[in-house]
TORLO-694340 format. One record per residue (C-alpha): residue in three letters; z, x, y. Coordinates in steps of 0.25 Angstrom, whole numbers, plus 5000, padded with zeros to 4 digits. Each point is the difference from the previous one (the first is absolute). Example, Ala and Ser with C-alpha at 12.3 -4.5 7.8 and 13.67 -1.06 7.14 Angstrom:
# TORLO-694340
Ala503150494982 Ser499850065014 
END
This chain:
# TORLO-694340
Met492551025082 Ala499549924989 Glu499249865003 Lys500649884993 Lys498849924995 Gly499749875006 Ser500950045011 Gly498849965010 Phe499950075012 Gln501250025009 Ser499349975013 Ala499749854995 Ala501449964999 Gly499849924988 Leu498949935005 Ile499050044988 Arg501149954990 Tyr500049895007 Phe498749955000 Asp499750054984 Glu501349894997 Glu499249885010 Glu499549894991 Asp499049895003 Leu500649874997 Gly499649945012 Pro499049915001 Val498750065003 Met499049935011 Asp498750045005 Pro500050045014 Lys499049915003 Leu500749884995 Val501250035010 Leu498950015011 Tyr499449854995 Ile501549955000 Ala500450045014 Leu498649955006 Val500349864994 Phe501550025006 Gly499450055014 Ala499049884998 Met501149884996 Met500950055013 Glu499050005011 Leu499649844991 Leu501349985002 Lys500250025016 Val498749915002 Phe500449884990 Trp501550005004 Pro500450075014 Leu501350025004 
END
């Protein structure tokens, strides 16, 4: 049997074509920035527990 060009691997279940089609349109953030934001948010939550106890 002749193999079709561009059909990819049969065992990949279309994942190769999916990743070839993927576009990076979302915002790009440095991983360090995400960690800093999480640390600041966590510190704010701890301070809120001290200054505004329930």
